[in-house]
N, C-alpha and C positions, 0 to 999 in steps of 0.2 A: 498409465499413470502416464497424460500427454500436456503439459501446463506449456497453454496460450496465451506468454505475455510480450513485452515491449523490443527488441531487440537491444544488447547491453548498450551501452553512451554515457559520456560523461566522465569517462575512465569506472564504471562502473559493470557488476555482474548487472545492474539490471535501477533503474533513474528510479525508477516511480518504487514504493516505497509496499506500498500493499500487494508488486512480483517479488519483490526482492523474504516482503514475511508468506509470500504463499507457498517460494520456494523452498526458506525454511522449514516449512512443515513439514513439503514431501521431506525431505533431506531426514529428517526428524523421527520419521515414519520407518524410516530404512527400506525400504519399497522401489525400487528401480525405476527411474520414469526419463519419462523422452520430452525437452523441449519443444517447440513446435513454434519461430515470431514467429507475430499474425502482426502487419506495418500498421489496418484503417479500422479502432477497434470497432463500428458499425459495425458492420458486421458476427458479432455478440455477442449475447443475449440481450446484456442490460445497457447495449453501447460504450462500453468500456473492458479494460484488463486488470486485473490475471482472468481465463478461465479454464478449467481443469475438463481433458473428456475426456471422460474414464467408464466402456465397457457400453457404448453406447450414447448416452447424456452429456450435456455439456453441465458445467453451475458450477455459477459465475459468484465475482466474489467471496475474495479471500476471507471474507467469516465465514456466508454458508460452504462455502469448499472447505474448511475447518469441523464444521458438522460432519461434513461428507463423510471425511478423513475417520474421523474416531464412533463415528456409526457402523461408515459398511470397513474401516478396518477392523474392528474394534477397540482400539488405539484412544488411550488417554495421554493429552497432551501435558495437565497439569498431575500427574500422577504423585504423588506424595506427598499432595500442599493440602492442607485445615478445608474444611469449607472457609471459614475468614479470609484464607489466604486465598486461594479462590476467584473469590469477591472480591478480593481487593485486585487481586492480576487483571480480571474483569473491567469494571471499574478504571482502572490505571488506563488498558489499553488506550478504552474508548476515549477517553482521556487526550491522547496521541493522538489517534486516529482520525476524531470527530473538531480540533482543530484547525485546520485546516491552513494553519500560516502557510508552508514552503506550495501549496495549492493558490494558490494565492501568488503568490510573487513571480512563478515561474508559467502564470494560466497568465493572467490579467495584468500582470506589472513589461506596459511596451518591450523595457529594454532589456525584457529575459523572453519574449514567446518569441520570435519567426527562429535561436540558437534550440529551446523547447521543441516548435515547429518539428524543424526541418531535423531533430537526433529521431525526434517520439516518430514521424512520421513519411520518415527518406525515403520509405517504399509506396506510396504512390508518387505515381504521373508527374513532372514538375509539369506538366501542364497543367495538370488536376489538381494539384496538391492545395495551390492559396483554396478556389471557392472549397472546396471540403475541408479544411480546417477551417474554411471561419465559419462553418455550419458547427465544426464537431467546440469549438470557441463555446462559436452564441451558448449551444447546453452549457458552457463551465461556467459564462460571464450566471446565469441563470441561476443555476443550483450556487451562486454562491451568494444571486440577492437573495435563495429562501432560507443560506444558511445566516443569513446577515454580515459577514464580514466583507461580504460583494460592493454594501454600501458608508465602510468609514472613509470611501475615494482616494484609499490607500495612502493610508494617511499611517507614517510608519511608527508611532510618538500608538495610535492606537497596539499595533503588532506588536508592538517593541515592546510596552509595559503589560500585556497577556503574555506573556511569552517570558516573562522577565518572574511573573507568577509562578506559572509552571514551575523555572526553578527552584523556589523556591520555597511551592510548596514537594515538588521530589526531593530534594535537603530535608526535611523533615523530619521522613520517613525514616521506619528503622531498618536497622540491617539484613536486619531477617523480613522485611513489609518490603524490599526494599525489593534485597529475593523474591520475594516470592510473585510483585507486582511483572519482575521481568523473567522468573523459569520459568521457562520452555519454550516456543522452536525457537529462536533468537538466539536467544540463549546457551544450549543445546548446541544446536547445530554450527555453531562458531564452532566449536568447543573440537566438532565431527568435524569440520569444512568452514574451517576459514573464510576461506571464496563467500562464503555465502553473503558475508555481509558489504560486499563490495575492493 
């Protein structure tokens, strides 16, 4: 099992939430794995990281990596949860992953982009980096436009209000519901290896 991901940056084990998630999943399985740093995601099957390499296969996207690990290793990340709790967990994961506010802040706001560019893509030769990262950023802009968040014009109020709604939603979860939503890779891996969350 080889995890292909960005290099550690910003004082974190990995600045990409999806790379962190995938490593947490790997730790949770208890299987040995190695990390290989990629500075240019264009080489990846879907043009983004993380990617799992296993038995000659490349599996891209943290959701598909989780499914692959469950099927290949016969491992259930939600063992002990009822069907209702599994559904709550899946819904909460999608709620967090598809909101994209962190993505917007890092990739679309000019004040943050140079820092992200140099941290994520520092392995790309300096002379080529502006051109290559411009292409990568353009594809990210297109994704944000398709999502809809890219059409807000960077209005902080829109993002702020939306984030507050999610906070209130999380606050209304019962203790058991929240435990179910957080149950799995990140929760257990932090107990196994506190460094996984940075």
